[in-house]
Each structure stands twice: as C-alpha cells, then as structure tokens.
C-alpha positions, -999 to +999 in steps of 0.1 A: +799+818+084+795+800+117+787+822+148+797+817+184+761+805+193+755+781+165+761+749+186+739+763+214+711+771+190+714+737+174+712+720+208+682+741+218+664+731+186+671+695+192+657+697+228+625+715+215+621+689+187+625+660+212+604+674+241+583+702+225+597+729+247+628+739+269+637+762+297+664+789+293+680+801+326+698+834+328+723+838+357+722+869+379+747+897+377+752+931+394+724+947+374+697+920+373+684+890+392+684+855+378+654+845+356+643+817+335+618+814+306+603+787+284+607+783+247+582+763+227+552+761+250+532+785+229+535+762+198+511+734+189+499+711+203+499+728+238+493+764+228+502+773+264+516+808+271+553+809+277+564+811+313+588+837+327+602+833+363+622+859+381+642+858+413+649+820+417+683+806+412+685+784+381+693+753+401 
C-alpha cells in the first residue's frame, strides 16, 4: 500500500544516489525554530559526520 510520503522518499533517494547526500529543511512553527540537516554525508566515500543547523531560515 502506497503511503503519503512515498514520492518524497523516492525523490530523496534519487538525490542521494546522484549527489551522495542531500539537505532536509524543516520550517519553523510556534514550538520550534527552523532547522536543516544532511542525509548521506556519513556514508562512504566521505564518512563525514552529518550536519545539523538550527535557527537559519531554509532559504
């Protein structure tokens, strides 16, 4: 059964396959500031720790 996020997950996997990593931005709301994080940097060949950034607008 297809879920509501299947297309999003598929696109994310394509980006990571093409570039090796991606950035996911989360918009702010009344309870939390905006933040962004990387996905895929910790995998070979870079083995770089993932990055988490708080307080900057995603633009």
